[in-house]
C-alpha positions, 0 to 999 in steps of 0.5 A: 366030549371033553369040556373047555372054555373060549376067550374072545376079544372084543375090540372097539372096531369089532363087529358084534355079528362077526364075533358071535359068529366066530364064537359059533364057528369055534364051538363046531370047531371043537366038536370036530376034535371032541372038545365041547366049549361049555362057558365063553368068555369075551372081553372087552378092550381098547387093544390086545394086551402086549403081554397076555392078550386079553390082560392078567387079571381076566385070566387070573379070573378065567383060571379061577372059574375053571377051577371050580369047574374042573376044566383044563382047556382054553381055547383062544377065538384068535391066533396068539402071538409067541410071547402070549403063548408064552406068558399065559402058559406061565399064568396057568403054572403050565396046568392048562391046555392053551389052543388058539384058533390057528392050533385048532384048524391045523389041529382039524387039518391034521385029522382029516388030510388023507393023502401024503401030499395034504398030510406034508402040508399040513406038517409043514403050516404045523411046523411053521406054527411051531417054530417061534412057540418052542420057547413057550412050550418049554416054560416048564423047563425053565424051573430046571433051569433056575429062572428065566435069566438062566443060559446054558441049561438043559433046557435051553440045549433042547430047546436048539435041539428041537429048532435043528429039527424043526428047521430040518423038517421043513427043509426036507417037506418043501422039498417033497412038496416041490417034487409034488408041485412039478408032478402037477405042473405036469398033469396041468399041460396035458389037461391045458385044452380041457376047460377047467371049472373049481368049486370053492366056498365056504366050508361045509356049504355043499361042494363035494356033494355038488360034485358029487351030484354034477359028476357022478363021483362017489365023493366023501360027505361029511356034515363036518367043517373041513372034511374035505381037504385034497382037490377033488377032479372029475370030468364031466360031460356038458348035456347040450354040447356034449363038452366035457370039462374038468370039474374041481372041488377044493379046500373050504375056506373059512374066517381067519384061514391061517396063512401059513396053512394056505401057503402050505397047501398053494399047490392044492389051492392052485387048482383056482388060480387056474381055472377058467370059472370058478363057481362060488358056491354059498349055503344060503341057509347060514346066519352070516352068508355075506360074511361068508362071501367076503372070506370067499373073496378075500381068500381069492384074492389073497390066492390072486384068483379073484379076477378069474371069471366066476359065478354066484351059486346059493346052495341048501334052497330047500332050508329055506322057507323066509321070502324076506331073505331070498327078495334080499338076495335077489335084489342084492346080487342080481338074482343068482342062481339058487339049488339045492344039492340035497333035493337035486333042485334048479341043477340043471339050470347050473348046468345050462350057466356053465355050458353058456360060459364054457360055449359064448365064443363058439361059431358054427364052421364048416370044413371038407377032409380029404380022405386021406386026413381021415386019421385026424377025425379022433383031433377034431372030435376032441376039439370040437363039436360035430354037428353034422358029418356027411360022408361024400365021394371025394371027403367028408363034410363035417358042421363044427361048433368050437372057438376060433382058435380050435378052428384055425388048429384044424385046419391047420392040422388039414393043410399040413402037406 
Protein backbone atom coordinates (compact mmCIF):
# COMPACT_ATOMS: atom_id res chain seq x y z
CA UNK A 1 0.00 0.00 0.00
CA UNK A 2 1.04 3.62 -0.61
CA UNK A 3 1.58 5.72 2.50
CA UNK A 4 -0.43 8.93 2.77
CA UNK A 5 -1.51 11.63 5.21
CA UNK A 6 -5.05 12.59 6.26
CA UNK A 7 -6.07 16.13 7.17
CA UNK A 8 -9.28 16.74 9.16
CA UNK A 9 -10.72 20.08 10.21
CA UNK A 10 -12.29 20.61 13.64
CA UNK A 11 -14.75 23.52 13.85
CA UNK A 12 -16.43 24.88 17.03
CA UNK A 13 -19.65 22.93 16.33
CA UNK A 14 -17.83 19.69 15.44
CA UNK A 15 -18.58 16.56 17.46
CA UNK A 16 -15.25 14.98 18.48
CA UNK A 17 -16.65 11.43 18.44
CA UNK A 18 -18.07 11.93 14.96
CA UNK A 19 -14.78 13.38 13.71
CA UNK A 20 -12.92 10.36 15.10
CA UNK A 21 -15.41 8.01 13.40
CA UNK A 22 -14.98 9.88 10.11
CA UNK A 23 -11.19 9.57 10.42
CA UNK A 24 -11.48 5.79 10.94
CA UNK A 25 -13.83 5.61 7.95
CA UNK A 26 -11.36 7.55 5.82
CA UNK A 27 -8.65 5.04 6.72
CA UNK A 28 -10.88 2.15 5.61
CA UNK A 29 -11.95 3.98 2.46
CA UNK A 30 -8.33 4.70 1.55
CA UNK A 31 -7.37 1.05 2.09
CA UNK A 32 -10.03 0.07 -0.45
CA UNK A 33 -7.96 1.80 -3.17
CA UNK A 34 -4.63 0.59 -1.71
CA UNK A 35 -3.59 3.63 0.32
CA UNK A 36 -2.40 3.46 3.91
CA UNK A 37 -3.10 6.59 5.96
CA UNK A 38 -0.01 6.55 8.18
CA UNK A 39 -0.32 10.11 9.55
CA UNK A 40 -3.42 12.03 10.71
CA UNK A 41 -3.31 15.82 11.07
CA UNK A 42 -6.19 17.71 12.67
CA UNK A 43 -6.61 21.47 12.61
CA UNK A 44 -8.86 23.45 14.96
CA UNK A 45 -10.30 26.57 13.37
CA UNK A 46 -13.15 28.97 14.07
CA UNK A 47 -14.19 28.67 10.42
CA UNK A 48 -13.05 27.16 7.12
CA UNK A 49 -10.28 29.17 5.50
CA UNK A 50 -11.84 30.75 2.38
CA UNK A 51 -8.67 30.31 0.35
CA UNK A 52 -7.03 27.03 1.36
CA UNK A 53 -9.62 25.28 3.61
CA UNK A 54 -7.22 24.76 6.57
CA UNK A 55 -4.95 27.81 6.23
CA UNK A 56 -1.72 28.43 4.35
CA UNK A 57 0.47 28.03 7.45
CA UNK A 58 -0.96 24.60 8.28
CA UNK A 59 -0.53 23.42 4.70
CA UNK A 60 3.12 24.51 4.66
CA UNK A 61 3.68 22.63 7.93
CA UNK A 62 2.12 19.51 6.43
CA UNK A 63 4.26 19.83 3.30
CA UNK A 64 7.41 19.99 5.46
CA UNK A 65 6.33 16.83 7.29
CA UNK A 66 5.47 14.81 4.18
CA UNK A 67 8.74 15.89 2.56
CA UNK A 68 10.61 14.21 5.41
CA UNK A 69 8.34 11.13 5.30
CA UNK A 70 8.44 10.94 1.48
CA UNK A 71 4.62 10.98 1.24
CA UNK A 72 3.05 12.02 -2.07
CA UNK A 73 -0.69 11.94 -1.24
CA UNK A 74 -2.87 14.09 1.02
CA UNK A 75 -6.41 13.03 1.88
CA UNK A 76 -8.91 15.66 3.06
CA UNK A 77 -11.81 14.58 5.30
CA UNK A 78 -14.32 16.77 3.47
CA UNK A 79 -15.34 17.85 -0.01
CA UNK A 80 -13.04 20.65 -1.13
CA UNK A 81 -14.50 23.57 -3.03
CA UNK A 82 -12.92 24.15 -6.46
CA UNK A 83 -10.93 27.19 -5.29
CA UNK A 84 -9.63 25.28 -2.24
CA UNK A 85 -8.40 22.49 -4.50
CA UNK A 86 -6.78 24.95 -6.91
CA UNK A 87 -4.99 26.95 -4.19
CA UNK A 88 -3.74 23.87 -2.32
CA UNK A 89 -2.37 22.46 -5.58
CA UNK A 90 -0.50 25.73 -6.12
CA UNK A 91 1.07 25.54 -2.67
CA UNK A 92 2.19 21.96 -3.35
CA UNK A 93 3.63 23.12 -6.70
CA UNK A 94 1.48 20.42 -8.28
CA UNK A 95 3.78 17.69 -6.92
CA UNK A 96 1.39 16.21 -4.33
CA UNK A 97 -1.82 14.30 -5.06
CA UNK A 98 -4.84 15.84 -3.31
CA UNK A 99 -7.84 13.54 -2.74
CA UNK A 100 -10.88 14.84 -0.86
CA UNK A 101 -13.55 12.62 0.71
CA UNK A 102 -15.89 12.90 -2.27
CA UNK A 103 -13.26 12.03 -4.86
CA UNK A 104 -12.12 9.10 -2.72
CA UNK A 105 -15.65 7.68 -2.61
CA UNK A 106 -16.04 8.25 -6.36
CA UNK A 107 -12.82 6.27 -6.93
CA UNK A 108 -14.15 3.36 -4.86
CA UNK A 109 -17.48 3.40 -6.69
CA UNK A 110 -15.62 3.42 -10.01
CA UNK A 111 -13.51 0.45 -8.90
CA UNK A 112 -16.52 -1.60 -7.74
CA UNK A 113 -19.03 -0.77 -10.49
CA UNK A 114 -19.83 -3.96 -12.42
CA UNK A 115 -22.84 -3.22 -14.63
CA UNK A 116 -23.21 -0.74 -17.49
CA UNK A 117 -25.75 1.17 -15.42
CA UNK A 118 -23.58 1.56 -12.32
CA UNK A 119 -20.53 2.46 -14.43
CA UNK A 120 -22.55 5.17 -16.19
CA UNK A 121 -23.88 6.48 -12.87
CA UNK A 122 -20.39 6.71 -11.39
CA UNK A 123 -19.01 8.35 -14.52
CA UNK A 124 -21.78 10.95 -14.46
CA UNK A 125 -21.10 11.82 -10.81
CA UNK A 126 -17.35 11.99 -11.47
CA UNK A 127 -17.73 14.29 -14.47
CA UNK A 128 -20.07 16.60 -12.54
CA UNK A 129 -17.50 16.67 -9.72
CA UNK A 130 -14.64 17.44 -12.14
CA UNK A 131 -16.40 20.13 -14.17
CA UNK A 132 -15.99 23.06 -11.73
CA UNK A 133 -12.50 21.86 -10.75
CA UNK A 134 -10.90 21.83 -14.19
CA UNK A 135 -9.13 25.13 -13.57
CA UNK A 136 -7.50 23.70 -10.47
CA UNK A 137 -6.55 20.56 -12.36
CA UNK A 138 -4.85 22.70 -15.00
CA UNK A 139 -2.70 24.89 -12.69
CA UNK A 140 0.43 23.23 -14.10
CA UNK A 141 -0.37 24.90 -17.45
CA UNK A 142 -0.39 28.38 -15.95
CA UNK A 143 3.39 28.35 -16.00
CA UNK A 144 3.22 27.78 -19.76
CA UNK A 145 0.77 30.71 -20.01
CA UNK A 146 3.01 33.18 -18.20
CA UNK A 147 1.01 33.56 -14.98
CA UNK A 148 -2.54 33.63 -13.70
CA UNK A 149 -3.71 36.81 -15.43
CA UNK A 150 -2.87 35.58 -18.92
CA UNK A 151 -5.70 34.85 -21.35
CA UNK A 152 -5.77 33.08 -24.67
CA UNK A 153 -2.87 30.70 -24.04
CA UNK A 154 -2.86 27.00 -24.92
CA UNK A 155 -3.70 25.94 -21.37
CA UNK A 156 -6.87 27.99 -21.35
CA UNK A 157 -7.89 26.59 -24.72
CA UNK A 158 -7.32 23.07 -23.49
CA UNK A 159 -9.56 23.76 -20.46
CA UNK A 160 -12.33 24.97 -22.76
CA UNK A 161 -11.93 21.88 -24.94
CA UNK A 162 -12.13 19.67 -21.85
CA UNK A 163 -15.21 21.50 -20.59
CA UNK A 164 -16.94 20.97 -23.92
CA UNK A 165 -16.01 17.28 -23.93
CA UNK A 166 -17.27 16.85 -20.37
CA UNK A 167 -20.54 18.68 -21.11
CA UNK A 168 -21.13 16.41 -24.13
CA UNK A 169 -20.27 13.31 -22.10
CA UNK A 170 -22.66 14.36 -19.33
CA UNK A 171 -25.44 14.86 -21.88
CA UNK A 172 -24.84 11.42 -23.45
CA UNK A 173 -24.73 9.64 -20.10
CA UNK A 174 -27.94 11.32 -18.93
CA UNK A 175 -29.65 10.16 -22.14
CA UNK A 176 -28.33 6.63 -21.57
CA UNK A 177 -29.54 6.60 -17.95
CA UNK A 178 -32.92 7.98 -19.04
CA UNK A 179 -33.40 4.92 -21.28
CA UNK A 180 -32.40 2.63 -18.42
CA UNK A 181 -34.87 4.43 -16.15
CA UNK A 182 -37.70 3.83 -18.62
CA UNK A 183 -36.79 0.13 -18.78
CA UNK A 184 -36.77 0.00 -14.98
CA UNK A 185 -40.19 1.69 -14.86
CA UNK A 186 -41.55 -1.04 -17.15
CA UNK A 187 -40.09 -3.68 -14.83
CA UNK A 188 -41.81 -1.99 -11.89
CA UNK A 189 -45.18 -2.16 -13.64
CA UNK A 190 -44.82 -5.93 -14.03
CA UNK A 191 -44.02 -6.18 -10.30
CA UNK A 192 -46.65 -3.73 -9.10
CA UNK A 193 -48.84 -6.36 -7.42
CA UNK A 194 -45.99 -7.97 -5.44
CA UNK A 195 -45.06 -6.78 -1.94
CA UNK A 196 -41.63 -5.11 -2.13
CA UNK A 197 -39.05 -5.06 0.71
CA UNK A 198 -35.81 -3.04 0.54
CA UNK A 199 -32.74 -3.65 2.69
CA UNK A 200 -30.99 -0.39 3.53
CA UNK A 201 -28.14 0.42 5.85
CA UNK A 202 -24.66 1.72 6.38
CA UNK A 203 -22.04 0.29 4.05
CA UNK A 204 -20.73 -3.10 5.22
CA UNK A 205 -23.64 -3.63 7.65
CA UNK A 206 -24.36 -7.08 6.18
CA UNK A 207 -27.24 -6.39 3.78
CA UNK A 208 -25.91 -8.61 0.98
CA UNK A 209 -25.27 -11.44 3.45
CA UNK A 210 -28.84 -11.09 4.71
CA UNK A 211 -30.22 -11.20 1.16
CA UNK A 212 -28.17 -14.35 0.56
CA UNK A 213 -29.51 -16.10 3.68
CA UNK A 214 -33.16 -15.14 3.13
CA UNK A 215 -33.32 -15.80 -0.61
CA UNK A 216 -30.67 -18.44 -1.23
CA UNK A 217 -29.13 -16.17 -3.87
CA UNK A 218 -25.34 -16.38 -4.10
CA UNK A 219 -24.76 -12.67 -3.50
CA UNK A 220 -21.31 -11.08 -3.84
CA UNK A 221 -19.99 -10.84 -0.28
CA UNK A 222 -16.83 -8.98 0.68
CA UNK A 223 -15.75 -7.37 3.95
CA UNK A 224 -15.18 -4.04 2.25
CA UNK A 225 -16.87 -0.65 2.04
CA UNK A 226 -19.19 -0.29 -0.98
CA UNK A 227 -18.67 -3.85 -2.21
CA UNK A 228 -22.26 -3.71 -3.54
CA UNK A 229 -23.28 -0.91 -5.92
CA UNK A 230 -26.00 -2.58 -7.97
CA UNK A 231 -29.51 -3.27 -6.71
CA UNK A 232 -30.19 -7.01 -6.56
CA UNK A 233 -33.83 -8.11 -6.28
CA UNK A 234 -34.90 -11.68 -5.53
CA UNK A 235 -38.22 -13.41 -4.92
CA UNK A 236 -38.63 -14.83 -1.43
CA UNK A 237 -41.51 -17.08 -0.32
CA UNK A 238 -42.74 -16.40 3.21
CA UNK A 239 -42.81 -19.60 5.30
CA UNK A 240 -46.32 -19.47 6.79
CA UNK A 241 -48.51 -17.74 4.22
CA UNK A 242 -46.43 -18.94 1.21
CA UNK A 243 -46.79 -15.40 -0.08
CA UNK A 244 -44.02 -14.22 -2.42
CA UNK A 245 -42.25 -10.94 -1.80
CA UNK A 246 -39.52 -9.09 -3.68
CA UNK A 247 -36.44 -8.52 -1.51
CA UNK A 248 -33.91 -5.91 -2.73
CA UNK A 249 -30.36 -5.16 -1.61
CA UNK A 250 -29.20 -1.62 -2.37
CA UNK A 251 -25.98 0.40 -2.26
CA UNK A 252 -24.84 1.18 1.30
CA UNK A 253 -24.93 4.61 2.89
CA UNK A 254 -22.11 6.52 4.58
CA UNK A 255 -21.59 9.91 6.24
CA UNK A 256 -21.24 12.74 3.76
CA UNK A 257 -22.27 10.55 0.82
CA UNK A 258 -21.82 12.97 -2.10
CA UNK A 259 -25.17 14.42 -3.19
CA UNK A 260 -24.25 14.27 -6.88
CA UNK A 261 -23.49 10.57 -6.41
CA UNK A 262 -26.88 10.00 -4.76
CA UNK A 263 -28.50 11.94 -7.61
CA UNK A 264 -26.67 9.87 -10.25
CA UNK A 265 -27.82 6.66 -8.54
CA UNK A 266 -31.43 7.84 -8.26
CA UNK A 267 -32.75 5.09 -10.58
CA UNK A 268 -30.97 2.43 -8.52
CA UNK A 269 -32.08 3.95 -5.23
CA UNK A 270 -35.65 4.37 -6.49
CA UNK A 271 -36.22 0.77 -5.36
CA UNK A 272 -36.14 2.13 -1.80
CA UNK A 273 -38.72 4.83 -2.46
CA UNK A 274 -41.04 2.29 -4.12
CA UNK A 275 -40.74 -0.28 -1.32
CA UNK A 276 -43.76 -1.34 0.71
CA UNK A 277 -41.39 -2.03 3.62
CA UNK A 278 -37.86 -0.80 4.39
CA UNK A 279 -35.61 -2.91 6.62
CA UNK A 280 -32.91 -0.74 8.20
CA UNK A 281 -29.94 -3.05 8.82
CA UNK A 282 -27.61 -1.80 11.57
CA UNK A 283 -24.18 -3.20 12.45
CA UNK A 284 -24.58 -3.57 16.22
CA UNK A 285 -20.80 -4.01 16.62
CA UNK A 286 -20.06 -0.55 15.16
CA UNK A 287 -18.78 1.93 17.73
CA UNK A 288 -21.07 4.66 16.44
CA UNK A 289 -24.19 2.68 15.50
CA UNK A 290 -26.29 5.70 16.56
CA UNK A 291 -24.45 7.81 13.97
CA UNK A 292 -25.10 5.10 11.39
CA UNK A 293 -28.83 5.22 12.17
CA UNK A 294 -28.81 9.02 11.86
CA UNK A 295 -27.07 8.75 8.46
CA UNK A 296 -29.65 6.22 7.27
CA UNK A 297 -32.52 8.47 8.37
CA UNK A 298 -30.97 11.54 6.71
CA UNK A 299 -30.35 9.67 3.44
CA UNK A 300 -33.90 8.29 3.38
CA UNK A 301 -35.18 11.81 3.93
CA UNK A 302 -33.05 13.07 1.03
CA UNK A 303 -34.51 10.28 -1.13
CA UNK A 304 -38.03 11.19 0.09
CA UNK A 305 -38.42 7.63 1.37
CA UNK A 306 -38.49 8.44 5.11
CA UNK A 307 -42.27 8.03 5.39
CA UNK A 308 -42.27 4.44 4.10
CA UNK A 309 -43.12 1.70 6.66
CA UNK A 310 -39.89 0.38 8.19
CA UNK A 311 -38.37 -1.85 10.84
CA UNK A 312 -35.02 -1.60 12.59
CA UNK A 313 -32.85 -4.74 12.58
CA UNK A 314 -29.54 -4.97 14.44
CA UNK A 315 -27.15 -7.40 12.72
CA UNK A 316 -23.91 -9.10 13.91
CA UNK A 317 -25.32 -9.83 17.37
CA UNK A 318 -22.78 -12.68 17.63
CA UNK A 319 -20.02 -10.07 18.04
CA UNK A 320 -21.57 -8.52 21.17
CA UNK A 321 -20.93 -9.84 24.67
CA UNK A 322 -21.61 -6.58 26.48
CA UNK A 323 -25.03 -6.70 28.19
CA UNK A 324 -24.90 -2.94 28.81
CA UNK A 325 -24.90 -2.31 25.05
CA UNK A 326 -27.83 -4.69 24.55
CA UNK A 327 -29.83 -3.11 27.39
CA UNK A 328 -29.18 0.36 26.02
CA UNK A 329 -30.38 -0.67 22.55
CA UNK A 330 -33.46 -2.44 23.96
CA UNK A 331 -34.40 0.62 25.98
CA UNK A 332 -33.75 3.24 23.30
CA UNK A 333 -35.21 1.35 20.33
CA UNK A 334 -38.04 -0.54 22.06
CA UNK A 335 -36.62 -4.08 21.93
CA UNK A 336 -35.75 -4.17 18.22
CA UNK A 337 -34.99 -7.31 16.26
CA UNK A 338 -31.41 -8.52 16.80
CA UNK A 339 -29.98 -11.09 14.40
CA UNK A 340 -26.76 -12.68 13.23
CA UNK A 341 -26.72 -13.37 9.51
CA UNK A 342 -23.39 -15.18 9.80
CA UNK A 343 -24.58 -17.53 12.56
CA UNK A 344 -28.18 -17.63 11.24
CA UNK A 345 -29.54 -16.44 14.58
CA UNK A 346 -33.09 -15.05 14.88
CA UNK A 347 -33.64 -14.99 11.11
CA UNK A 348 -36.93 -16.83 11.63
CA UNK A 349 -38.08 -13.98 13.86
CA UNK A 350 -37.27 -11.51 11.09
CA UNK A 351 -39.22 -13.53 8.52
CA UNK A 352 -42.15 -13.76 10.92
CA UNK A 353 -42.08 -9.99 11.41
CA UNK A 354 -42.05 -9.42 7.64
CA UNK A 355 -44.91 -11.85 7.23
CA UNK A 356 -46.98 -10.09 9.90
CA UNK A 357 -46.55 -6.79 8.06
CA UNK A 358 -47.29 -8.29 4.63
CA UNK A 359 -50.49 -9.98 5.82
CA UNK A 360 -51.69 -7.41 8.38
CA UNK A 361 -54.68 -6.42 6.18
CA UNK A 362 -55.51 -9.98 5.15
CA UNK A 363 -58.87 -11.55 6.01
CA UNK A 364 -60.61 -14.85 5.34
CA UNK A 365 -63.01 -14.98 2.41
CA UNK A 366 -65.02 -17.79 0.84
CA UNK A 367 -65.96 -18.00 -2.84
CA UNK A 368 -67.69 -20.53 -5.08
CA UNK A 369 -65.95 -20.76 -8.44
CA UNK A 370 -68.11 -22.15 -11.29
CA UNK A 371 -66.38 -24.78 -13.39
CA UNK A 372 -66.78 -22.66 -16.51
CA UNK A 373 -64.54 -20.11 -14.76
CA UNK A 374 -61.94 -22.65 -13.63
CA UNK A 375 -59.41 -20.98 -15.94
CA UNK A 376 -59.19 -18.30 -13.19
CA UNK A 377 -57.61 -20.72 -10.71
CA UNK A 378 -54.05 -19.63 -11.55
CA UNK A 379 -55.02 -15.97 -11.21
CA UNK A 380 -56.65 -16.61 -7.81
CA UNK A 381 -53.60 -18.49 -6.54
CA UNK A 382 -51.46 -15.49 -7.48
CA UNK A 383 -53.74 -13.02 -5.74
CA UNK A 384 -54.57 -14.94 -2.56
CA UNK A 385 -53.46 -17.65 -0.19
CA UNK A 386 -55.70 -20.68 -0.64
CA UNK A 387 -56.38 -22.09 2.80
CA UNK A 388 -58.84 -24.74 1.64
CA UNK A 389 -60.15 -26.11 -1.64
CA UNK A 390 -63.15 -28.42 -2.09
CA UNK A 391 -64.12 -29.59 -5.57
CA UNK A 392 -67.93 -30.02 -5.36
CA UNK A 393 -70.26 -31.32 -8.04
CA UNK A 394 -71.57 -27.82 -8.85
CA UNK A 395 -68.45 -25.68 -8.29
CA UNK A 396 -65.07 -25.29 -6.63
CA UNK A 397 -65.31 -23.97 -3.09
CA UNK A 398 -62.29 -21.91 -2.05
CA UNK A 399 -61.32 -20.42 1.29
CA UNK A 400 -59.08 -17.45 0.62
CA UNK A 401 -56.74 -15.38 2.77
CA UNK A 402 -56.02 -12.01 1.16
CA UNK A 403 -56.63 -8.27 1.39
CA UNK A 404 -59.93 -6.68 0.44
CA UNK A 405 -58.56 -5.14 -2.76
CA UNK A 406 -57.43 -8.47 -4.19
CA UNK A 407 -60.64 -10.16 -3.06
CA UNK A 408 -62.64 -7.55 -5.00
CA UNK A 409 -60.49 -8.14 -8.10
CA UNK A 410 -61.13 -11.87 -7.90
CA UNK A 411 -64.89 -11.35 -7.53
CA UNK A 412 -64.94 -8.98 -10.50
CA UNK A 413 -63.18 -11.58 -12.66
CA UNK A 414 -65.69 -14.26 -11.63
CA UNK A 415 -68.71 -12.03 -12.22
CA UNK A 416 -67.67 -10.91 -15.71
CA UNK A 417 -70.00 -12.54 -18.23
